C-alpha positions as CSV (number, residue, x, y, z in Angstrom):
1,M,0.0,0.0,0.0
2,G,2.9,2.4,0.7
3,E,4.3,2.0,-2.8
4,K,0.9,2.7,-4.4
5,K,0.6,5.9,-2.4
6,R,4.2,6.9,-3.3
7,K,3.3,6.5,-7.1
8,E,0.2,8.8,-6.6
9,V,2.3,11.4,-4.8
10,S,5.1,11.3,-7.4
11,K,2.6,11.9,-10.3
12,T,3.4,15.4,-11.5
13,N,0.8,17.9,-12.7
14,V,1.9,19.7,-15.8
15,V,0.6,23.3,-16.0
16,F,1.0,23.7,-19.7
17,G,0.2,21.2,-22.4
18,K,1.4,20.7,-26.0
19,K,-1.2,23.2,-27.3
20,N,0.0,25.9,-24.8
21,Y,3.6,25.6,-25.9
22,K,2.6,25.6,-29.6
23,W,0.8,28.9,-29.1
24,M,3.6,30.3,-27.0
25,F,6.1,29.7,-29.8
26,I,3.8,31.3,-32.3
27,G,3.5,34.3,-30.1
28,I,7.3,34.5,-29.6
29,G,7.7,34.3,-33.4
30,F,5.3,37.3,-33.9
31,I,7.2,39.3,-31.2
32,A,10.6,38.5,-32.7
33,L,9.4,39.4,-36.2
34,G,8.1,42.7,-34.9
35,F,11.4,43.6,-33.3
36,I,13.3,42.6,-36.4
37,L,11.1,44.8,-38.5
38,M,11.8,47.7,-36.1
39,T,15.5,47.6,-36.6
40,G,17.5,49.9,-38.9
41,G,16.8,53.4,-40.2
42,G,19.8,54.9,-38.5
43,S,22.6,56.9,-39.9
44,N,26.4,56.3,-39.7
45,D,27.0,60.1,-39.5
46,P,25.5,61.6,-36.3
47,N,25.2,65.0,-38.1
48,V,22.9,63.6,-40.8
49,F,19.3,62.8,-40.1
50,N,17.7,59.9,-41.9
51,D,13.9,59.9,-42.5
52,A,13.9,56.1,-42.9
53,I,13.3,55.8,-39.2
54,F,9.7,57.1,-39.7
55,S,8.8,54.4,-42.3
56,W,5.4,52.7,-42.2
57,R,7.0,49.4,-41.4
58,R,8.7,50.7,-38.2
59,I,5.9,53.0,-37.0
60,R,2.8,50.9,-37.7
61,L,3.5,47.3,-38.7
62,A,6.3,46.3,-36.3
63,P,4.5,47.5,-33.1
64,T,1.3,45.9,-34.2
65,L,3.0,42.6,-34.7
66,V,4.5,42.9,-31.2
67,L,1.1,43.6,-29.6
68,I,-0.5,40.7,-31.5
69,G,2.3,38.4,-30.3
70,L,1.7,39.6,-26.7
71,G,-2.0,38.8,-27.1
72,I,-1.1,35.4,-28.4
73,Q,1.1,34.8,-25.3
74,V,-1.8,35.8,-23.0
75,Y,-4.1,33.4,-24.9
76,A,-1.5,30.6,-24.7
77,I,-1.2,31.1,-20.9
78,L,-5.0,31.1,-20.4
79,L,-5.7,28.1,-22.7
80,N,-6.9,25.1,-20.9
81,P,-4.8,22.1,-22.1
82,N,-7.2,19.6,-20.5
83,K,-10.3,20.7,-22.3
84,E,-11.3,18.4,-25.1
85,D,-12.0,19.7,-28.6
86,N,-15.7,19.6,-29.5
87,A,-14.8,18.8,-33.2
88,N,-13.5,15.4,-32.2
89,N,-16.9,14.3,-30.7
């Protein structure tokens, strides 16, 4: 009886499932892509101003991708891995 109880106690509860990690990696990909798109636009000469820093890609697209990635991260954390899909029933 003691060994059976020990096996029950040693059973670990995993907080995140496979679905959670899949969505987390997707979110990390969106965040990384957003930060990559934000790079550049600088100038080698500090006395010369480069207007490329104000491009649509750096001002609108990249921050939007980062925010979408953060939203996906929140979804991945709140996703219940134990819930069964209704499509399989």
